[in-house]
C-alpha positions in Angstrom: -4.4 32.3 5.7 -3.7 28.9 7.2 -1.5 29.0 10.3 0.0 26.6 12.7 3.2 24.6 13.2 3.6 21.3 11.4 6.3 18.8 12.5 7.6 16.5 9.9 9.2 13.0 10.3 9.5 11.6 6.8 12.5 11.1 4.6 15.1 12.1 7.1 16.3 15.5 8.3 17.9 16.2 4.9 14.4 16.2 3.3 13.2 19.1 5.5 14.2 21.9 3.0 12.2 20.2 0.3 9.2 19.7 2.6 9.4 23.4 3.6 9.5 24.5 -0.1 6.5 22.2 -1.0 4.4 23.6 1.9 5.4 27.2 1.2 4.0 26.9 -2.3 0.5 25.9 -1.0 0.3 27.2 2.6 2.8 30.0 3.2 1.4 30.7 6.6 2.1 27.2 7.9 5.4 26.8 9.7 7.2 23.5 9.0 9.9 22.2 11.3 11.8 19.0 11.7 10.6 16.3 14.2 13.8 16.5 16.3 14.3 20.3 16.2 15.2 21.0 19.9 14.0 24.6 19.6 10.4 23.7 18.9 7.9 24.5 21.7 5.7 21.4 22.2 2.7 23.7 23.0 3.1 25.3 19.5 2.7 22.1 17.6 -0.7 21.9 15.8 -0.1 19.2 13.2 2.4 16.4 12.4 3.2 14.5 9.2 5.0 11.3 10.2 6.3 7.9 9.4 7.0 5.6 12.3 6.9 8.3 15.0 8.8 7.6 18.2 6.3 5.9 20.7 5.2 8.4 23.3 6.2 11.5 21.3 2.8 12.4 20.0 1.4 12.6 23.5 3.8 15.5 24.3 1.9 17.9 22.1 -1.2 19.2 24.0 -2.5 21.3 21.1 -2.1 18.7 18.4 -5.1 18.9 16.0 -4.4 16.3 13.3 -1.9 13.4 12.8 -1.1 12.9 9.1 0.5 9.6 8.0 3.1 10.2 5.2 1.9 6.9 3.6 -1.4 5.1 3.1 -1.0 2.9 6.2 -1.4 4.1 9.7 -0.5 1.0 11.7 3.0 2.6 12.3 1.1 5.3 14.2 -1.7 3.3 15.9 0.8 0.9 17.5 1.9 3.7 19.9 0.5 2.7 23.3 0.5 6.4 24.4 -1.3 7.7 21.3 -3.3 10.7 22.3 -7.0 10.0 22.2 -9.4 12.2 20.2 -6.8 13.4 17.7 -7.8 12.4 14.2 -5.4 10.4 12.1 -5.5 10.9 8.3 -4.2 8.4 5.8 -2.2 9.7 2.9 -4.1 9.2 -0.4 -3.0 11.0 -3.6 -3.5 10.5 -7.3 0.2 9.8 -7.6 0.0 7.0 -5.0 -2.8 5.3 -6.9 -1.1 5.8 -10.2 2.2 4.3 -9.1 0.5 1.4 -7.3 -1.4 0.7 -10.5 1.8 0.8 -12.5 3.4 -1.7 -10.1 0.5 -4.1 -10.1 0.2 -4.0 -13.9 4.0 -4.7 -14.2 3.6 -7.6 -11.7 0.5 -9.1 -13.5 2.2 -8.9 -16.9 5.4 -10.5 -15.5 3.3 -13.4 -14.2 1.5 -13.6 -17.5 4.7 -13.6 -19.6 6.8 -15.7 -17.1 9.2 -13.0 -16.1 11.0 -15.3 -13.7 11.9 -17.6 -16.6 13.1 -14.7 -18.6 15.3 -13.4 -15.7 16.7 -16.9 -15.1 17.7 -17.2 -18.8 19.5 -13.9 -18.7 21.2 -14.8 -15.4 22.6 -18.0 -16.9 23.3 -16.4 -20.3 21.0 -19.0 -21.9 18.9 -18.3 -25.0 15.4 -19.5 -24.0 12.9 -18.7 -26.7 9.4 -19.9 -25.9 5.8 -19.1 -26.9 3.4 -17.8 -24.3 0.2 -19.8 -24.0 -2.0 -16.9 -22.8 -2.7 -13.2 -23.2 -4.4 -10.8 -20.8 -7.6 -11.3 -22.7 -8.0 -14.8 -21.3 -6.8 -14.2 -17.8 -8.8 -13.1 -14.7 -7.5 -10.9 -12.0 -9.0 -10.6 -8.6 -8.3 -7.4 -6.6 -8.6 -7.6 -2.8 -9.4 -4.1 -1.6 -11.3 -1.6 -3.7 -10.7 1.7 -2.0 -9.3 4.7 -3.8 -6.1 2.9 -4.8 -7.8 -0.4 -5.6 -10.3 1.1 -8.0 -7.5 2.8 -10.0 -5.6 -0.5 -10.0 -8.6 -2.4 -11.2 -9.3 0.1 -14.1 -5.7 0.0 -15.2 -5.7 -3.8 -15.3 -8.9 -3.8 -17.2 -7.3 -1.4 -19.7 -4.6 -4.1 -20.4 -7.4 -6.5 -21.3 -7.6 -8.6 -18.1 -11.0 -9.6 -16.9 -11.1 -7.9 -13.5 -13.2 -8.5 -10.4 -12.8 -7.4 -6.8 -13.7 -8.0 -3.2 -14.4 -5.3 -0.6 -16.0 -5.2 2.8 -18.2 -2.3 1.8 -20.7 -3.1 -1.1 -20.0 -0.9 -4.2 -20.6 -0.8 -7.9 -17.9 -0.3 -10.4 -18.4 -0.1 -14.2 -17.2 -3.3 -15.9 -15.9 -4.8 -12.7 -17.8 -7.4 -10.7 -17.6 -6.9 -7.0 -17.8 -10.1 -4.9 -19.2 -10.1 -1.4 -17.6 -13.5 -0.8 -13.8 -13.9 -0.8 -14.2 -17.5 -1.7 -16.0 -16.7 -4.9 -13.3 -14.2 -5.8 -10.5 -16.7 -5.2 -12.2 -19.3 -7.4 -12.2 -16.9 -10.3 -8.7 -15.4 -9.9 -5.9 -16.5 -12.2 -3.9 -13.7 -10.6 -4.8 -12.5 -7.1 -3.8 -9.0 -6.1 -3.6 -8.0 -2.4 -4.1 -4.3 -1.6 -5.7 -4.7 1.8 -4.6 -2.7 4.9 -3.3 -4.4 8.0 -6.1 -5.2 10.4 -6.8 -8.1 12.8 -9.1 -9.5 10.1 -6.5 -9.4 7.3 -3.5 -10.8 9.1 -2.8 -14.3 7.8 -6.0 -14.1 5.6 -4.2 -15.8 2.6 -3.3 -19.1 4.2 -3.0 -22.6 2.9 -6.7 -23.2 2.8 -7.5 -20.0 0.8 -4.5 -20.5 -1.5 -6.0 -23.9 -2.4 -9.2 -22.2 -3.5 -7.3 -20.4 -6.3 -7.1 -22.1 -9.7 -4.1 -24.3 -10.1 -1.2 -22.4 -11.6 -2.5 -19.0 -10.3 -0.2 -16.1 -9.4 -0.3 -13.8 -6.4 0.7 -10.1 -6.3 0.9 -8.5 -2.8 1.4 -4.8 -2.6 -0.7 -4.0 0.5 0.7 -5.4 3.7 3.1 -8.4 4.3 1.0 -9.8 7.1 -1.8 -10.7 4.6 0.0 -13.8 3.4 1.2 -16.8 5.5 4.6 -17.1 3.8 5.4 -20.8 4.6 2.0 -21.7 3.1 2.7 -19.6 0.0 6.1 -21.1 -0.6 4.7 -24.6 -0.1 2.0 -24.0 -2.7 4.7 -22.8 -5.1 6.9 -25.8 -4.5 3.9 -28.1 -5.0 2.9 -26.5 -8.2 -0.5 -25.2 -7.1 0.8 -21.7 -7.5 2.8 -20.6 -10.5 4.4 -17.4 -9.3 4.3 -14.7 -6.7 5.3 -11.0 -7.0 5.8 -9.6 -3.6 6.5 -6.0 -2.5 5.6 -6.2 1.2 6.7 -8.5 3.9 6.5 -9.2 7.6 9.0 -8.3 8.9 10.6 -5.6 6.8 13.3 -5.4 5.6 13.1 -9.0 4.5 15.9 -10.9 6.3 18.8 -11.8 3.9 18.4 -15.5 4.8 14.7 -15.6 4.0 13.9 -18.3 1.4 11.8 -15.9 -0.7 15.0 -14.2 -2.0 16.2 -17.5 -3.6 12.9 -19.0 -4.7 12.8 -19.3 -8.5 9.1 -18.5 -8.7 9.1 -15.4 -6.4 10.0 -11.9 -7.4 10.9 -9.8 -4.4 10.8 -6.0 -4.5 11.6 -3.7 -1.5 8.3 -1.9 -0.7 8.5 0.3 -3.7 5.1 -0.3 -5.3 3.2 2.9 -4.4 4.7 6.3 -3.7 3.9 10.0 -4.0 6.2 13.0 -4.4 6.6 15.3 -1.4 4.8 18.0 -3.4 1.8 15.8 -3.9 1.7 14.9 -0.2 2.0 18.5 0.9 -1.0 19.4 -1.3 -3.0 16.5 0.2 -2.2 17.7 3.8 -3.2 21.3 3.0 -6.4 20.2 1.2 -7.4 18.2 4.3 -6.7 21.2 6.6 -8.7 23.5 4.3 -11.6 21.1 4.5 -11.4 21.0 8.2 -11.4 24.8 8.4 -14.6 24.8 6.3 -16.2 22.5 8.9 -16.1 19.5 6.6 -15.1 16.0 7.6 -11.4 15.2 7.1 -10.8 13.1 4.0 -9.2 9.6 4.3 -9.9 9.6 8.0 -8.7 6.6 10.0 -11.6 4.8 11.6 -10.6 2.6 14.5 -13.7 0.4 14.3 -12.7 -0.6 10.7 -9.0 -0.8 11.5 -8.0 1.5 8.6 
């Protein structure tokens, strides 16, 4: 039976009973306590499941074996200057996360295709605006930046809608029915809708700037559900104002929450959502944590392991 003490910092203290119930169903021997429980002995902590842990706290647990992120990203953990060395960090990856991210991206791509901003504006002004759409998914190309577990599911879902889908990834790979570009420039040139699913790394910050936006076909749309730092926002807004881009559907920003006075809120060609694209139930995340710990006990490599040299 799996044993140890798992500290949780995700969803607030009120979520602890649900976390405990979820873990009890799959690992009854694992003790689950809240992050700020004053009765916890630091020496007893063996694992943590966290979102934005307080800097310096992880270094207080001398017997910590694994750090689990409660979401796909780990930059909220690795930014800790006192992060204990040698303790593996595991990214959260579940089927639910990939499914919900795929749903969001498909919604965004269809909204760009069918001019959802125009439809929303007509309703807001109570104006009957009946118009014919010039395209269908069958004659539009979607480029997906990032073809990891989530990106591959997203690409297949988009293809199921009829879009021609291609992708770009740092690691060469083959996907049925989906061309994988080794050059970002070639992907941009063939993307009527560009989808950002990349993690935040030094190489991805500001990657989509004025120069690269100009390599997209005129009238293209952009969907970003990865990290807000991917896009240089002033360059994006300028391209929308100039007409080079037709629309943007954005779920992530830098910083977050998006300030109330940010021009993206008021821009007629931008749809803003509040970091809601991909999510997983606590039940699914508890299963993912336990599956990883079981793999570790069998002597296998931890799945979805953060690799510092890659930045994700």
